[in-house]
C-alpha positions in Angstrom: -61.0 -24.7 -19.6 -62.5 -28.2 -19.9 -60.2 -31.1 -21.0 -60.6 -33.1 -24.2 -62.2 -35.8 -22.1 -65.3 -33.7 -21.9 -65.9 -34.2 -25.7 -68.2 -37.0 -26.7 -67.9 -37.4 -30.4 -67.9 -40.0 -33.2 -64.5 -41.8 -32.9 -63.2 -39.4 -30.2 -59.6 -38.9 -29.2 -59.3 -41.8 -26.8 -61.1 -44.2 -29.2 -58.5 -43.6 -31.9 -55.9 -45.4 -29.8 -57.9 -48.6 -30.0 -57.1 -49.2 -33.7 -53.4 -49.7 -32.9 -53.9 -52.5 -30.4 -56.8 -54.1 -32.4 -54.7 -54.2 -35.5 -51.7 -55.5 -33.7 -53.6 -58.2 -32.0 -55.3 -59.3 -35.3 -52.0 -59.4 -37.2 -50.3 -61.4 -34.4 -53.2 -63.9 -34.3 -53.0 -64.3 -38.1 -49.3 -64.9 -38.0 -49.6 -67.4 -35.2 -52.4 -69.3 -36.9 -50.8 -69.4 -40.3 -47.5 -70.6 -38.9 -49.2 -73.9 -38.2 -49.9 -74.3 -42.0 -46.2 -75.1 -42.3 -46.9 -78.0 -39.9 -50.1 -79.2 -41.5 -49.1 -82.8 -40.9 -48.5 -81.9 -37.2 -45.1 -83.6 -37.0 -42.8 -80.6 -36.5 -42.3 -78.7 -33.2 -40.7 -75.5 -34.6 -43.8 -73.9 -36.1 -45.7 -74.7 -32.9 -43.1 -72.9 -30.8 -43.2 -69.9 -33.1 -47.0 -69.9 -33.0 -46.9 -70.1 -29.2 -44.6 -67.2 -28.9 -46.7 -65.0 -31.2 -50.0 -66.0 -29.6 -48.6 -65.5 -26.1 -48.5 -61.7 -26.8 -52.2 -61.6 -27.8 -53.6 -61.8 -24.2 -51.5 -58.8 -23.1 -52.8 -56.7 -26.1 -56.3 -58.0 -25.5 -56.2 -57.1 -21.8 -55.1 -53.6 -22.8 -57.9 -53.3 -25.2 -60.4 -54.5 -22.6 -59.3 -52.0 -20.0 -59.1 -49.0 -22.4 -62.4 -49.8 -24.0 -64.0 -50.2 -20.5 -62.6 -46.8 -19.5 -63.9 -45.3 -22.7 -67.4 -46.8 -22.1 -67.4 -45.5 -18.6 -66.5 -42.0 -19.7 -69.3 -42.0 -22.3 -71.8 -43.3 -19.8 -70.7 -40.5 -17.4 -71.3 -38.0 -20.2 -74.8 -39.4 -20.6 -75.4 -39.0 -16.9 -74.2 -35.4 -17.1 -76.7 -34.8 -19.8 -79.6 -36.1 -17.7 -78.6 -34.2 -14.6 -77.6 -30.9 -16.1 -78.7 -30.5 -19.7 -82.1 -32.2 -20.0 -84.2 -29.8 -17.9 -82.8 -26.7 -19.6 -83.7 -28.3 -22.9 -87.3 -28.8 -21.7 -87.4 -25.2 -20.5 -86.2 -23.9 -23.8 -88.9 -25.7 -25.7 -91.6 -24.8 -23.2 -90.8 -21.1 -23.5 -91.8 -21.1 -27.1 -95.3 -22.3 -26.4 -98.2 -19.8 -26.1 -99.5 -19.0 -22.7 -102.7 -21.0 -23.3 -100.6 -24.0 -24.3 -98.4 -23.6 -21.2 -101.4 -23.3 -18.9 -102.9 -26.4 -20.5 -99.7 -28.4 -19.6 -100.1 -30.3 -16.3 -98.3 -28.6 -13.4 -96.2 -31.8 -12.8 -94.5 -31.5 -16.1 -94.0 -27.8 -16.2 -90.1 -27.6 -16.3 -89.9 -24.2 -14.7 -92.2 -25.1 -11.9 -90.4 -28.5 -11.4 -87.1 -26.7 -10.9 -88.5 -24.1 -8.6 -90.4 -26.8 -6.6 -87.2 -28.9 -6.2 -85.3 -25.8 -5.0 -88.1 -25.0 -2.6 -88.1 -28.5 -1.1 -84.3 -28.3 -0.8 -84.6 -24.9 1.0 -87.1 -26.4 3.5 -84.7 -29.3 4.2 -81.8 -26.7 4.6 -83.9 -24.9 7.2 -84.3 -28.1 9.2 -80.6 -29.0 8.7 -79.4 -25.6 10.0 -82.0 -25.7 12.8 -83.2 -22.2 12.0 -84.4 -20.5 15.1 -87.2 -18.0 15.5 -87.7 -15.3 18.1 -91.5 -15.5 18.2 -93.5 -16.0 21.4 -94.1 -19.7 20.5 -90.4 -20.6 21.1 -90.3 -23.1 18.2 -87.2 -25.3 18.3 -87.2 -25.5 14.5 -88.2 -22.9 12.1 -90.8 -23.6 9.5 -90.3 -21.1 6.7 -94.0 -20.0 6.8 -93.5 -16.7 4.9 -91.5 -18.5 2.2 -94.0 -21.3 1.8 -96.9 -18.7 1.6 -95.1 -16.9 -1.2 -94.3 -20.2 -3.0 -97.9 -21.4 -2.8 -99.1 -18.2 -4.2 -96.8 -18.5 -7.1 -97.7 -22.2 -7.7 -101.4 -21.2 -8.2 -100.4 -19.8 -11.6 -96.7 -20.3 -12.4 -97.2 -19.2 -16.1 -98.4 -15.8 -15.0 -95.8 -13.0 -15.1 -97.4 -11.2 -12.1 -97.0 -14.3 -9.8 -93.4 -14.8 -10.9 -92.6 -11.1 -10.4 -94.3 -11.0 -7.0 -92.4 -14.1 -5.8 -89.1 -12.7 -7.1 -89.7 -9.3 -5.4 -90.5 -11.0 -2.1 -87.3 -13.0 -2.3 -85.2 -9.9 -3.1 -86.7 -7.4 -0.8 -87.9 -9.4 2.3 -86.8 -13.0 2.5 -83.1 -12.8 1.6 -82.1 -9.5 3.2 -84.4 -9.5 6.2 -86.0 -12.9 7.2 -82.9 -15.1 6.6 -80.2 -12.5 6.9 -78.4 -14.5 9.7 -77.7 -17.6 7.6 -75.7 -17.1 4.4 -76.2 -20.7 3.3 -80.0 -20.2 3.3 -79.5 -17.0 1.5 -77.5 -18.8 -1.2 -80.3 -21.4 -1.6 -82.8 -18.5 -2.1 -80.5 -16.8 -4.6 -80.6 -19.9 -6.7 -84.4 -19.5 -6.8 -84.1 -15.9 -7.9 -81.9 -17.0 -10.9 -84.6 -19.4 -12.1 -87.4 -16.9 -11.6 -85.5 -14.3 -13.6 -85.0 -16.8 -16.4 -88.7 -17.6 -16.3 -89.7 -13.9 -16.5 -87.3 -13.3 -19.4 -88.4 -16.4 -21.3 -92.1 -15.4 -20.8 -91.4 -12.4 -23.1 -91.0 -14.8 -26.0 -94.7 -15.5 -25.9 -95.4 -12.0 -27.2 -93.9 -12.8 -30.6 -94.6 -16.6 -30.8 -96.9 -17.5 -33.6 -99.5 -20.2 -33.4 -97.5 -22.4 -35.8 -94.4 -22.1 -33.6 -96.4 -22.8 -30.5 -97.8 -25.9 -32.1 -94.4 -27.1 -33.2 -93.0 -26.4 -29.7 -95.9 -28.3 -28.0 -95.3 -31.4 -30.2 -91.6 -31.3 -29.5 -92.2 -30.8 -25.8 -94.5 -33.8 -25.6 -91.9 -35.9 -27.3 -89.0 -34.6 -25.2 -91.0 -35.1 -22.0 -91.7 -38.8 -22.7 -88.0 -39.2 -23.5 -87.3 -38.9 -19.8 -88.3 -42.5 -18.9 -86.2 -43.9 -21.8 -83.4 -41.8 -20.7 -83.5 -42.8 -17.0 -83.8 -46.5 -17.9 -80.7 -46.4 -20.1 -78.3 -44.8 -17.6 -75.7 -46.9 -15.9 -75.0 -45.2 -12.7 -72.6 -46.7 -10.2 -69.0 -46.8 -9.0 -66.0 -47.8 -11.1 -63.5 -50.2 -9.6 -59.8 -50.6 -10.4 -60.1 -47.8 -12.9 -62.2 -49.7 -15.5 -64.6 -52.3 -14.0 -68.2 -51.4 -13.3 -71.0 -53.6 -12.1 -74.0 -53.3 -14.4 -77.5 -54.8 -14.9 -77.6 -57.7 -17.4 -79.3 -55.6 -20.1 -76.5 -53.0 -19.7 -73.7 -55.5 -19.8 -71.2 -55.8 -22.5 -72.5 -59.1 -23.9 -76.2 -58.0 -24.1 -75.2 -54.6 -25.6 -73.0 -56.3 -28.2 -75.5 -59.0 -29.2 -78.7 -57.0 -29.0 -78.4 -53.3 -28.7 -75.4 -52.8 -31.0 -76.8 -54.8 -33.9 -80.4 -53.7 -33.4 -79.2 -50.1 -33.5 -77.5 -50.8 -36.8 -80.5 -52.5 -38.5 -83.3 -50.4 -37.2 -84.7 -48.0 -39.7 -85.0 -44.8 -37.7 -86.5 -42.4 -40.2 -85.2 -39.5 -38.0 -86.4 -36.9 -40.6 -90.1 -37.9 -40.1 -91.3 -35.1 -37.8 -94.6 -35.8 -36.0 -97.5 -33.5 -36.8 -99.5 -33.9 -33.5 -98.8 -34.5 -29.8 -100.4 -37.9 -29.9 -98.1 -39.0 -32.8 -95.1 -37.5 -30.9 -96.1 -39.5 -27.8 -96.4 -42.7 -29.7 -93.0 -42.3 -31.2 -91.4 -41.4 -27.8 -93.0 -44.4 -26.1 -92.0 -46.9 -28.7 -89.8 -49.3 -26.7 -88.5 -51.0 -29.9 -87.0 -47.7 -31.1 -83.3 -47.5 -30.0 -82.6 -44.6 -27.7 -79.9 -43.4 -30.2 -82.6 -43.2 -32.9 -84.9 -41.3 -30.7 -82.1 -38.9 -29.7 -81.4 -38.3 -33.4 -85.1 -37.7 -34.0 -85.3 -35.1 -31.2 -82.2 -33.4 -32.7 -83.8 -33.2 -36.1 -87.1 -31.9 -34.8 -85.3 -29.3 -32.6 -83.4 -28.0 -35.6 -86.7 -27.7 -37.5 -88.1 -25.6 -34.6 -85.0 -23.4 -34.6 -85.6 -22.6 -38.3 -89.0 -21.0 -37.3 -87.5 -18.8 -34.5 -85.8 -15.5 -34.4 -82.0 -15.8 -34.2 -81.9 -13.8 -31.0 -84.0 -16.4 -29.2 -82.5 -19.6 -30.5 -79.2 -19.6 -28.7 -80.5 -21.9 -26.0 -81.9 -24.4 -28.4 -78.6 -24.4 -30.4 -76.9 -25.4 -27.2 -79.5 -28.1 -26.5 -79.0 -29.4 -30.0 -75.3 -29.8 -29.4 -76.0 -31.4 -26.1 -78.2 -33.9 -27.9 -75.5 -34.5 -30.4 -73.0 -35.2 -27.6 -75.5 -37.6 -26.0 -76.1 -39.4 -29.3 -72.4 -40.0 -29.9 -71.9 -41.0 -26.3 -74.6 -43.7 -26.7 -73.2 -45.0 -30.0 -69.6 -45.0 -28.7 -70.7 -46.9 -25.6 -72.1 -49.7 -27.8 -68.9 -49.8 -29.8 -66.8 -50.0 -26.6 -68.8 -53.0 -25.4 -68.2 -54.7 -28.8 -64.5 -54.1 -28.3 -64.6 -55.5 -24.8 -66.3 -58.7 -25.8 -64.0 -59.3 -28.8 -61.0 -58.5 -26.4 -62.2 -61.1 -23.9 -62.6 -63.7 -26.6 -59.1 -62.9 -27.9 -57.7 -63.0 -24.4 -58.9 -66.6 -23.6 -58.3 -67.8 -27.2 -54.7 -66.6 -27.0 -54.2 -68.4 -23.7 -55.7 -71.7 -25.0 -53.8 -71.6 -28.2 -50.5 -70.9 -26.5 -51.0 -73.7 -23.9 -52.0 -76.1 -26.6 -48.9 -75.4 -28.8 -46.5 -75.4 -25.9 -48.0 -78.7 -24.6 -47.9 -80.3 -28.1 -44.3 -79.3 -28.6 -43.2 -80.4 -25.2 -44.9 -83.8 -25.5 -43.8 -84.2 -29.1 -47.5 -84.5 -30.2 -48.0 -87.6 -28.0 -50.8 -86.1 -25.9 -53.9 -85.5 -28.0 -55.4 -83.2 -25.5 -53.0 -80.4 -26.4 -53.9 -80.9 -30.1 -57.6 -80.4 -29.0 -56.7 -77.2 -27.3 -54.9 -76.0 -30.4 -57.9 -76.8 -32.5 -60.2 -74.9 -30.1 -57.8 -71.9 -30.3 -57.7 -72.2 -34.1 -61.5 -72.0 -34.2 -61.4 -68.9 -32.0 -58.7 -67.3 -34.1 -60.4 -68.3 -37.3 -64.0 -67.3 -36.6 -64.0 -64.8 -33.7 -60.7 -62.9 -33.9 -61.4 -61.7 -37.4 -64.2 -59.7 -35.8 -61.5 -57.7 -34.1 -59.8 -57.1 -37.4 -63.1 -56.1 -39.1 -63.8 -53.7 -36.2 -60.4 -52.2 -36.6 -61.0 -51.7 -40.3 -64.3 -50.0 -39.5 -62.6 -47.6 -37.1 -59.7 -47.0 -39.5 -62.1 -46.3 -42.4 -63.9 -43.7 -40.2 -60.6 -42.1 -39.4 -59.5 -42.0 -43.0 -62.8 -40.5 -44.1 -62.5 -37.7 -41.5 -58.9 -37.0 -42.4 -59.8 -36.9 -46.1 -62.5 -34.3 -45.4 -60.3 -32.3 -43.1 -57.5 -32.2 -45.8 -60.0 -30.7 -48.3 -61.2 -28.1 -45.8 -57.7 -27.0 -44.9 -56.9 -26.7 -48.6 -59.7 -24.2 -49.0 -58.1 -22.0 -46.3 -54.8 -21.6 -48.0 -56.0 -18.6 -50.0 -56.6 -16.4 -47.0 -54.7 -15.3 -44.0 -51.2 -14.0 -43.5 -48.0 -15.8 -44.3 -47.6 -17.4 -40.9 -51.2 -18.7 -40.9 -50.8 -20.1 -44.4 -47.5 -21.8 -43.5 -49.1 -23.5 -40.5 -52.1 -24.6 -42.4 -49.9 -26.0 -45.1 -47.9 -27.9 -42.4 -51.0 -29.3 -40.7 -52.4 -30.3 -44.1 -49.1 -32.2 -44.9 -49.4 -34.0 -41.6 -53.0 -34.8 -42.4 -51.8 -36.4 -45.7 -49.2 -38.5 -43.9 -51.8 -39.6 -41.4 -54.0 -40.7 -44.3 -51.2 -42.9 -45.6 -50.5 -44.4 -42.1 -54.2 -45.1 -41.7 -54.4 -46.8 -45.0 -51.4 -49.0 -44.1 -53.2 -50.1 -40.9 -56.4 -50.6 -42.8 -54.8 -53.0 -45.3 -53.0 -54.7 -42.5 -56.3 -55.4 -40.7 -57.9 -56.5 -43.9 -55.1 -58.9 -44.6 -55.2 -60.3 -41.1 -59.0 -60.9 -41.4 -58.5 -62.7 -44.7 -55.6 -64.8 -43.5 -57.3 -65.8 -40.3 -60.3 -67.3 -42.1 -58.1 -68.7 -44.8 -55.5 -70.2 -42.4 -58.2 -72.0 -40.4 -59.6 -73.5 -43.6 -56.2 -74.6 -44.8 -55.6 -76.5 -41.5 -58.8 -78.6 -42.1 -57.7 -81.7 -43.9 -61.3 -82.3 -45.2 -61.2 -79.0 -47.1 -59.1 -78.7 -50.3 -58.4 -75.3 -51.9 -56.7 -75.2 -55.3 -54.2 -72.5 -54.3 -50.8 -72.2 -52.8 -51.3 -73.5 -49.2 -48.7 -71.0 -47.9 -50.6 -68.0 -49.4 -52.4 -67.1 -46.1 -49.1 -67.3 -44.3 -47.6 -64.8 -46.8 -50.6 -62.5 -46.3 -50.4 -62.7 -42.6 -46.6 -62.0 -42.6 -47.2 -59.1 -45.0 -49.9 -57.7 -42.7 -47.7 -57.9 -39.7 -44.9 -56.2 -41.5 -47.2 -53.5 -42.8 -48.5 -52.8 -39.3 -44.9 -52.6 -37.9 -44.0 -50.2 -40.7 -47.0 -48.0 -39.9 -45.9 -47.8 -36.3 -42.4 -46.7 -37.4 -44.0 -44.2 -39.8 -46.2 -42.8 -37.0 -43.2 -42.4 -34.7 -41.5 -40.5 -37.5 -44.5 -38.2 -37.8 -44.7 -37.7 -34.1 -41.0 -36.9 -33.4 -39.9 -35.3 -36.7 -43.0 -33.5 -38.0 -45.5 -32.8 -35.2 -42.7 -32.0 -32.8 -41.9 -29.0 -34.9 -45.3 -27.4 -34.6 -45.5 -23.8 -33.6 -46.4 -23.3 -29.9 -49.0 -20.9 -31.1 -50.5 -23.3 -33.6 -53.9 -23.2 -31.9 -54.0 -19.4 -32.3 -53.0 -19.5 -35.9 -55.6 -22.1 -36.8 -58.3 -20.3 -34.9 -57.5 -17.0 -36.7 -57.7 -18.8 -40.0 -61.3 -19.8 -39.2 -62.3 -16.6 -37.5 -65.3 -16.0 -39.7 -66.9 -19.3 -38.9 -66.0 -19.1 -35.2 -67.7 -15.7 -35.0 -70.8 -17.2 -36.6 -70.8 -20.0 -34.1 -70.4 -17.5 -31.2 -73.4 -15.6 -32.4 -75.6 -18.7 -32.7 -74.7 -20.0 -29.2 -74.8 -16.7 -27.3 -77.5 -15.9 -24.8 -78.8 -12.7 -23.2 -76.7 -11.7 -20.2 -78.0 -12.0 -16.7 -76.8 -10.3 -13.5 -76.6 -13.6 -11.5 -73.4 -14.9 -12.9 -70.4 -12.8 -14.0 -70.1 -11.8 -17.6 -66.8 -13.8 -17.8 -68.6 -17.0 -16.6 -71.4 -16.6 -19.1 -68.9 -15.8 -21.9 -66.8 -18.8 -21.0 -69.8 -21.1 -21.2 -70.6 -19.7 -24.7 -67.0 -20.3 -25.8 -67.2 -23.9 -24.4 -70.1 -24.6 -26.8 -68.3 -22.8 -29.7 -65.1 -24.8 -29.2 -67.0 -28.1 -29.1 -68.9 -27.3 -32.2 -65.8 -26.2 -34.0 -63.7 -29.3 -33.2 -66.7 -31.5 -34.1 -66.8 -29.9 -37.5 -63.1 -29.8 -38.1 -61.7 -33.0 -36.6 -58.2 -31.8 -35.7 -58.1 -34.5 -33.0 -57.5 -37.1 -35.8 -54.3 -35.2 -36.8 -52.9 -34.0 -33.5 -52.0 -36.1 -30.5 -54.1 -35.4 -27.3 -51.6 -32.8 -26.0 -51.5 -30.6 -29.2 -55.2 -31.0 -29.7 -55.9 -29.9 -26.2 -53.8 -26.8 -26.8 -56.1 -25.9 -29.7 -59.2 -26.8 -27.7 -58.1 -24.8 -24.7 -57.3 -21.7 -26.8 -60.7 -21.8 -28.3 -62.4 -22.0 -24.9 -60.4 -18.9 -23.9 -62.0 -17.0 -26.8 -60.7 -15.0 -29.8 -59.9 -11.4 -29.5 -62.6 -8.9 -30.5 -65.1 -11.7 -30.3 -66.7 -11.4 -27.0 -69.7 -10.4 -25.0 -72.4 -8.8 -27.1 -74.3 -6.3 -25.0 -77.8 -7.8 -25.1 -80.7 -7.1 -22.7 -79.6 -7.8 -19.2 -82.0 -9.2 -16.7 -82.6 -7.1 -13.6 
């Protein structure tokens, strides 16, 4: 089974750990800055020493946030690469199969997704023949074998790749002559040809859909295909391929860098009015939308997802399993893109906090050591104060945003679990009740951290203003210090509370908790299995095909019910792995097998 790292979702498992370090860094910065309010006249060394001690911890927390957020961004970018390499072409093939034959034949050969895959496999086969130095026993004594018979069959098929007869003839030649006779001596070449037979079988089966495809469905599929095809250039230009060094560092182009992503892409993505529900009515309109370079790629992904769901509503349920899978793949790609932007924002704020903490610490230590006789240290302290007062609150606000997302997910999950208490046996109900109680305690811990972050942001701004002698506020000058101290104390209490939850409540979870929870949602899981299932083929084993279906089912289930916000990674992975293994009596439905 796949690990939880294969899930790209809104505020996924790894991202939930950011809130602790972000909140802790913000509360320490607030406490360090407001300590200097006690020494507003700058004639006492004790507050400076205390501020230096607290601010000295900030770079360590900031560096941890930088590395973790960088790893999280790299993982999401890898997920986007996997979509381009493994998921994008099947998505185009699913859409293409619902177009009428006349619409398919009107499509240029270069963008026919089935022909493109067969052509790529054929080119690779020719290269394999050259690599293995395939010999021939003909009278010409060629040193290298040119697969003439194969190329003749392929060219015949390429004349009309949308014709069933050409596809059947090519498949028959592969199965009866080329694989068992012509290339019988090289199993590696036979394997390459077997991959071709799998695509041809898929093409022949998908061509059957044209027999019950209405003109309205064909038009909708043609419009969606035009939009999805032009999405390719945007997709390739957004990918950030490359090697990762030291576990987190990756060299990127400037437009893919953290700073550009934060200042341009992240905020443009937030303010752009996507209108994802506006579905184009013609291929020219779809092309213009897809080629709009000002439209964020996340907005275009969401638009494709909405348009694909609209197409699914017009199809028979037996034919829509592949598009359901493609819709989930688009959802994963969308969340991976958004989370990549957020990770860049965390990295930038972490870098600023890192250097601000160092500058502020050096300034306070120097001012205390020189007894305020060297004004340069005072200048460093003022620079650090500006960083803490204006930039570090962004970290606190970002933490608040994440914590609010987590609280909202927990609140919704608690309500969904409450609706399941009426059904199931006593063991299942007891486990659901236990999980729901843990969810409630997580809500409380999340609220504690939320208010700690809010207090830190307020005290950071307020503390900086209080240090400016030119600004007078008619309030208690020590009020921001009280708020900062309370925020720090509240965050420490939330850590203690979460440790209590981990070692005294979650530690007592049943080892079979994943099974009990899954059985409680059996009806919904069966419905998801039916929607994601595909007709069986005789290329892969039934077990492999069923496992792939359960992989999609498990991802969809954990996306709908965010148990990852309640459980730690290990307990959540137990549930996720159990779902991928499949429920009893929910398995392979005997559909038409391809021969």
